[in-house]
C-alpha positions in Angstrom: 41.9 14.8 46.3 43.4 17.8 44.4 42.2 21.3 45.3 41.6 23.8 42.5 41.5 27.5 43.2 38.6 29.8 42.3 39.7 31.7 39.2 36.9 34.2 39.6 37.6 35.2 43.2 41.4 35.5 42.5 41.0 37.6 39.4 38.2 39.8 40.6 40.0 40.6 43.9 42.9 41.9 41.8 40.9 44.0 39.4 41.5 41.5 36.6 37.9 41.1 35.3 36.4 43.4 32.8 34.0 41.0 31.1 33.3 37.3 31.7 30.8 34.7 31.1 28.5 33.9 34.0 30.7 34.3 37.1 28.8 31.8 39.2 29.1 29.1 36.6 32.7 29.8 36.0 33.5 29.8 39.7 31.7 26.4 40.2 33.5 24.9 37.2 36.9 26.1 38.3 36.6 24.8 41.8 35.2 21.4 40.9 38.0 20.1 38.6 41.1 21.2 36.8 40.3 23.8 34.1 42.4 24.4 30.9 42.6 28.0 29.7 44.5 29.7 27.0 45.8 33.1 26.1 47.0 33.9 22.6 49.6 36.2 21.1 50.6 36.9 17.5 54.4 36.6 17.1 54.8 39.8 15.1 58.2 40.4 16.8 60.9 38.1 18.0 60.2 39.1 21.6 57.2 39.6 23.8 56.8 43.1 25.4 55.2 44.4 28.6 51.9 44.6 26.8 51.9 40.8 26.5 53.1 40.3 30.1 49.8 40.5 31.9 48.4 37.7 29.8 51.3 35.4 30.6 51.3 36.3 34.3 47.5 35.6 34.4 48.3 32.2 33.0 50.9 31.7 35.7 48.3 32.8 38.3 45.9 30.2 36.9 48.7 27.6 37.0 49.4 28.3 40.7 45.7 27.7 41.4 46.1 24.1 40.0 44.7 24.7 36.5 46.4 24.0 33.2 47.6 27.0 31.1 47.9 26.9 27.3 49.8 29.5 25.3 48.7 29.9 21.7 51.2 31.4 19.3 49.5 32.8 16.3 51.7 31.5 13.5 48.6 31.6 11.3 46.7 34.6 12.7 50.0 36.6 12.7 49.9 36.4 9.0 46.5 38.1 9.0 46.6 40.7 11.8 44.0 41.4 14.5 42.3 44.7 13.9 41.4 45.0 17.6 42.8 48.2 19.1 44.5 49.3 15.8 43.8 52.2 13.6 45.6 50.8 10.5 46.6 47.4 9.1 49.7 45.6 10.3 52.6 44.8 8.0 52.1 41.1 7.3 54.9 38.7 8.0 55.9 35.6 6.2 55.7 32.1 7.7 59.5 31.7 8.2 59.8 34.9 10.1 56.8 34.0 12.3 58.2 30.6 13.0 61.6 32.1 14.1 59.8 34.6 16.3 57.8 31.8 18.0 61.1 29.9 18.7 62.6 33.0 20.4 59.5 33.7 22.4 59.3 30.1 23.7 62.5 30.8 25.7 60.9 33.8 27.3 57.7 31.8 28.2 59.8 29.1 29.9 60.8 31.7 32.6 57.2 32.7 33.2 55.4 29.3 33.1 56.2 25.8 34.2 56.2 23.6 31.1 57.8 20.5 32.7 56.3 19.4 36.0 53.0 18.0 37.3 49.6 17.4 35.8 49.1 21.1 35.1 52.3 21.7 33.0 51.9 24.5 30.5 51.5 23.8 26.8 52.6 25.9 23.8 50.7 25.5 20.6 50.9 27.2 17.2 47.7 27.7 15.3 49.5 27.3 12.0 49.6 23.6 12.7 45.8 23.2 12.3 45.1 26.2 10.0 47.7 26.2 7.2 46.3 23.2 5.3 42.6 23.8 5.7 40.9 24.4 2.3 39.1 27.7 2.1 35.8 26.1 1.1 36.0 23.7 4.1 36.8 26.6 6.4 33.8 28.6 5.1 31.5 25.6 5.6 32.7 24.5 9.0 33.4 28.0 10.6 32.0 30.8 8.5 28.5 29.2 8.5 28.2 29.5 12.2 29.2 33.1 12.7 27.0 35.9 11.4 28.2 39.1 9.8 25.9 40.9 12.3 28.0 39.6 15.1 31.3 40.6 13.4 30.0 44.1 12.6 29.1 44.6 16.2 32.8 44.7 17.3 34.0 48.2 18.3 37.2 47.7 16.4 35.3 46.9 13.2 33.0 49.9 13.6 35.8 52.3 14.2 37.8 51.1 11.2 34.8 51.2 8.9 34.2 54.8 9.9 37.8 55.6 8.9 38.7 56.6 5.4 41.2 53.7 5.1 38.6 51.2 5.9 39.1 47.6 6.9 40.5 44.8 4.7 38.7 41.5 4.3 41.9 39.9 5.7 41.5 41.7 9.0 37.7 41.3 9.0 38.2 37.5 8.9 40.4 37.4 12.0 37.4 36.7 14.3 36.7 33.5 12.4 40.2 32.3 12.7 40.4 33.1 16.5 37.0 31.5 17.1 38.2 28.3 15.3 41.3 28.3 17.4 39.2 28.1 20.5 37.1 25.4 19.0 40.2 23.4 18.1 41.7 23.7 21.6 38.4 22.7 23.2 38.1 19.6 20.9 41.8 18.5 21.0 43.2 19.9 24.3 40.1 20.0 26.4 40.4 23.7 26.8 37.3 25.3 28.1 38.3 28.9 28.7 39.9 31.8 26.8 41.4 34.9 28.5 42.6 38.2 27.1 42.4 41.9 27.1 39.0 43.6 27.0 39.4 44.3 23.2 39.3 40.5 22.7 35.8 40.0 24.1 34.0 39.8 20.7 36.5 37.3 19.4 36.2 35.2 22.6 32.4 35.1 22.5 32.5 34.1 18.9 34.6 31.1 19.9 32.2 30.2 22.7 29.3 30.3 20.2 31.2 28.2 17.7 32.0 25.6 20.4 28.4 25.4 21.4 27.2 25.0 17.8 29.9 22.6 16.6 30.7 20.6 19.7 27.6 21.0 21.9 29.9 22.0 24.8 29.9 24.9 27.2 33.0 27.2 27.3 34.0 30.2 29.3 35.6 33.6 28.7 37.3 36.2 30.8 38.9 39.5 29.9 40.9 42.0 32.0 40.8 45.8 31.5 43.3 47.2 29.0 46.0 49.0 31.0 46.3 52.7 30.7 48.3 55.1 32.8 46.6 57.8 34.9 47.4 60.4 32.3 45.4 58.3 29.7 48.5 57.1 27.7 49.1 53.4 26.8 50.8 51.3 29.5 54.0 49.7 28.4 55.2 52.4 26.1 58.0 54.9 26.8 59.5 57.7 24.8 61.8 55.2 23.3 59.0 52.8 22.3 58.0 49.4 23.6 59.5 47.8 26.7 60.6 44.3 25.6 61.2 41.1 27.6 64.3 40.3 25.5 67.4 41.5 27.3 69.0 42.4 23.9 66.1 44.8 23.1 65.5 46.2 26.6 68.3 45.6 29.2 67.3 44.2 32.6 68.3 47.5 34.1 66.0 49.5 31.7 63.3 46.9 32.4 63.7 47.4 36.1 63.7 51.2 35.8 60.4 51.1 33.9 58.7 49.7 36.9 60.6 51.9 39.4 59.4 54.9 37.6 55.7 54.0 37.6 53.6 56.8 39.1 52.1 56.6 42.6 48.6 56.6 41.1 49.4 53.8 38.7 51.1 51.5 41.2 47.8 51.1 43.1 46.3 49.2 40.1 49.5 47.6 38.7 50.8 45.9 41.9 47.8 43.6 42.5 47.4 42.9 38.8 51.0 42.0 38.1 52.4 40.7 41.4 52.1 37.1 42.4 52.3 38.1 46.1 49.3 37.7 48.3 46.8 40.5 48.6 47.8 40.9 52.3 51.5 41.4 51.3 50.4 43.8 48.6 48.3 45.8 51.1 51.4 46.2 53.3 53.4 47.5 50.4 50.8 50.0 49.3 50.4 51.2 52.9 54.2 51.8 53.0 54.0 53.5 49.7 51.3 56.0 50.9 53.3 56.6 54.1 56.6 57.4 52.3 56.0 57.8 48.5 59.4 59.3 47.9 61.0 55.9 48.8 58.8 54.1 46.2 58.7 50.8 48.2 55.8 49.4 46.1 57.5 50.3 42.8 60.8 48.9 43.9 59.1 45.6 45.1 57.3 45.2 41.8 60.4 46.1 39.8 62.4 43.4 41.7 59.6 40.8 41.2 59.0 41.4 37.5 62.8 41.6 36.7 63.5 38.4 38.5 60.5 36.7 36.8 61.4 37.8 33.3 65.3 37.8 33.4 66.1 35.7 36.5 67.3 36.4 40.0 70.9 37.1 39.0 69.9 39.7 36.4 67.6 41.3 39.0 70.4 41.5 41.5 72.7 43.2 39.0 70.0 45.6 37.9 69.3 46.5 41.6 73.0 47.1 42.2 73.6 49.2 39.0 
C-alpha cells in the first residue's frame, strides 16, 4: 500500500504555513490517500522569477510526499490582473502573448517538477481553456451568485486600493470570482482538493473553498506560506537591477547563483528550510556551520548550488561555481 506524507507536518516544520484550513483535517486527509493540490501563476512574462519559485518548489515537495501537483497557468486571469499585493493595475496582455509566455514557462517547470512518471505526475493546465467561452450571464449565475460582495470587500488588497485615489477597477475586483471558479473547476474535473499560495492569496483561496462547498457539496483545503521579505524589510527576489529570472537569457546561471550566495546571514536562516529539498537534519548541520564560520557562507553556497542545479541543471551549476 502506498504511503503518503503529511503535508502539514512537512510544511509547518519548514516555516511554510501562514494560514491553512483546519490542520488536523488536512493532515488526516493527506496521510490517508493521495491528494491533488495546485498553485497558480499568471503568465505576465515569458519567464518565471524567484518570486514564483517557492510555489513551484512547494509543489515539488508535495510530489516527493507522494501527492499529485497541478500547476495552473492563468491564460485567462492574466488578462485581468490580480490586485493582491499591488498598488496599481497591471498592463493587460493579449491572449497570443499570454499563450507564448505559457509555452516558454512550461520548459522551466519541467526542470522543477516530474510531468512524466508515476501515479503522481504533475499536470499543467491553463484556465483560458475553461474560461474563454463562458457567457457572462452564465458566469454571474453559476459563480457570482455564490460569492458575496461583503466577502470580496474584506480582502486587504481591495481595502487598500479603495483607499487610494486611483481606486480599483471592476476588472481587478472580479479576479476573486475567476480564481474561485478555477478551484471549483479543478476540483470537479481533476479531483483537486487543495490550493496553495502566498499569504496574499488567502481570500481568493477561501472563496474557492466556499464555492466548491456550495456548488459541489465537497470539502476542500487551503494553505498559504508567508510572503518572503528580507531582514531589512525589502521584497525578496528583487535586486538593484530588478527581478531575478529563471530564464538563463534574462538572468544568467552565474547571476542566479550569486543572488543566493549574497543572501544575508539573517535571511539564510529562514530561506534554507523553505527552499531546500534537503532534510531538516542536513539543513541544521549547514546552519550550524554557517553560525560557526559566517565568512565562509557554507549555507548560502549550498543553497546557491541546489537552486542553480534545480533551475538550470547540474552542468550550468558546475560552470557557475567555477566562474
